[in-house]
Each structure stands twice: as structure tokens, then as C-alpha cells.
C-alpha positions as CSV (number, residue, x, y, z in Angstrom):
1,M,112.0,107.9,108.1
2,L,113.8,106.5,105.1
3,P,113.0,107.5,101.6
4,S,112.1,103.9,100.8
5,D,109.3,104.1,103.5
6,L,107.5,106.6,101.3
7,E,107.3,104.2,98.3
8,K,104.3,101.9,98.5
9,T,103.3,98.8,96.6
10,R,99.6,98.0,97.1
11,E,97.0,95.6,95.7
12,I,93.6,96.7,94.7
13,V,91.2,93.7,94.4
14,F,88.1,94.1,92.3
15,H,84.9,92.2,92.4
16,D,84.4,89.3,89.9
17,L,81.7,91.2,88.0
18,P,81.9,92.9,85.7
19,A,84.9,91.2,84.2
20,G,88.0,93.0,83.1
21,Q,87.9,95.8,85.7
22,A,91.6,95.5,86.7
23,A,92.7,96.0,83.1
24,R,90.5,99.0,82.6
25,A,91.7,100.5,85.9
26,R,95.3,99.9,84.9
27,E,94.8,102.0,81.8
28,L,93.3,104.8,83.9
29,L,95.9,104.8,86.7
30,D,99.0,104.1,84.6
31,G,98.7,107.6,83.0
32,L,99.1,109.4,86.3
33,D,102.4,111.0,87.2
34,G,104.4,108.9,89.6
35,M,102.1,105.9,89.4
36,Q,102.8,102.4,88.1
37,A,100.0,99.9,87.7
38,T,100.1,96.3,86.6
39,V,97.5,93.5,86.5
40,K,98.4,90.5,88.5
41,A,98.5,87.6,86.1
42,E,97.3,84.8,88.5
43,C,93.7,85.9,89.0
44,G,93.2,88.9,86.6
45,R,91.1,90.8,89.1
46,T,94.0,92.3,91.2
47,L,95.7,95.5,90.3
48,V,99.2,96.1,91.8
49,V,100.0,99.8,92.1
50,Q,103.2,101.5,93.1
51,Y,103.3,105.1,94.3
52,K,104.8,107.5,96.8
53,V,102.6,108.2,99.8
54,T,103.4,111.9,99.5
55,Q,101.5,112.0,96.2
56,Y,98.8,109.3,96.5
57,T,97.0,107.2,99.1
58,L,95.3,103.9,98.6
59,Q,92.1,105.4,100.0
60,G,92.2,108.2,97.5
61,L,92.9,105.8,94.6
62,E,90.1,103.5,95.5
63,K,87.6,106.3,96.0
64,A,88.5,107.7,92.6
65,L,88.0,104.2,91.0
66,E,84.7,103.7,92.7
67,A,83.6,107.2,91.5
68,Q,84.4,106.0,88.0
69,G,82.1,103.0,88.4
70,F,84.5,100.3,89.4
71,H,83.4,97.7,92.0
72,L,85.9,96.6,94.6
73,D,86.0,93.3,96.5
74,N,84.1,93.9,99.7
75,S,84.9,90.7,101.5
76,L,85.7,91.0,105.2
77,L,89.4,90.3,104.7
78,Q,89.7,93.0,102.1
79,K,87.8,95.5,104.3
80,I,90.1,94.9,107.2
81,R,93.2,95.1,105.0
82,R,92.0,98.4,103.5
83,A,91.2,99.9,106.9
84,L,94.7,99.1,108.2
85,I,96.4,100.5,105.1
86,Y,94.2,103.6,105.2
87,F,95.1,104.2,108.8
88,C,98.8,103.6,108.4
89,E,99.1,105.9,105.3
90,N,97.1,108.7,107.0
91,V,99.4,108.5,110.1
92,Q,102.5,108.5,107.9
93,R,101.3,111.6,106.0
94,E,100.4,113.4,109.2
95,N,103.8,112.6,110.6
96,L,105.5,114.0,107.6
97,A,103.7,117.3,108.0
98,I,104.8,117.8,111.6
99,N,107.4,120.5,112.0
100,A,110.1,120.6,114.7
101,P,108.9,122.0,118.0
102,D,109.1,125.7,118.4
103,A,111.7,126.5,121.2
104,K,109.9,129.8,122.1
105,S,106.6,128.0,122.8
106,Q,108.5,125.6,125.0
107,Q,110.1,128.5,127.0
108,V,106.7,130.1,127.5
109,F,105.3,126.8,128.8
110,A,108.2,126.5,131.2
111,R,107.6,129.9,132.6
112,V,103.9,129.2,133.1
113,Y,104.7,126.0,134.8
114,E,107.0,127.7,137.2
115,H,104.2,130.0,138.4
116,H,101.6,127.3,138.4
117,L,100.7,125.8,141.8
118,H,101.8,122.2,141.9
119,G,103.0,119.7,144.5
120,D,106.7,120.6,144.2
121,K,106.6,123.6,146.5
122,D,106.8,123.6,150.3
123,E,104.3,126.0,151.9
124,T,106.3,126.3,155.1
125,P,107.6,129.8,155.7
126,E,111.4,130.3,155.4
127,E,111.8,131.3,159.1
128,W,110.1,128.1,160.3
129,R,112.4,125.9,158.1
130,E,115.5,127.0,160.0
131,Y,113.8,126.6,163.4
132,K,115.3,123.7,165.4
């Protein structure tokens, strides 16, 4: 995983009412460490945030904003987009937490497998194998 994969640029789209939510949210989020937030000029209700996935997630940011009384756009397209981003960021964070496999546990598994009955063993006695 490249270091650039950890840096995310996401859009948070707010509901039309009440007006000015994106600007207020920018003031709130811009003060956080490692966070950059700007209001998209075209529509005025979209906030563009930049962060590292190791520090923040879109789901966490949106939940925090909703807890502060902000209203997000809940159109079907936005819900699908959010769900996909939440899933991808959660998987990425879980993958970052996975350590290298422990060699000792692999050796134990190999020993258990050798003694486990499976289809690779021939049940014919040794003396019958040589009989012709």
C-alpha cells in the first residue's frame, strides 16, 4: 500500500435547508489536526475534506457532524456513495492493522495437519503393498 493511498479527498453533501451548513461545518472541521476542509464554490452545500484514513474516516466525520445538528443530503445516490466509501475505508483500516503471520502458529498447524486423518494416506498395510 502506497502512502498516497492513505490520503483521502471526500465530499460531504448537506441538505438544502438550513442554508449555510457547509460553511459552518468547514469552520468546525478545519480546526482539527491533519484535516483540511473547503466549501465547493459551485453549489455551496458541498464540503470537500482531505484527511488521512489512519486518523479519520468519512463515517466518523459525518456522524460527528450529525451529532452537532447538521443535516446531510439523504438522496439515494448519496446513500449509496456513502455506503461504498464507509466499506472501503473500514476494510483499508482493518488491513493496516493486520500483522505478519506468526511462523510458530503455522508450524503448529502443519503438525496438526500431519496427524489429522485426510484422504492423502493409503490404508493398505506395508506388507501388502510389496506383494505381487
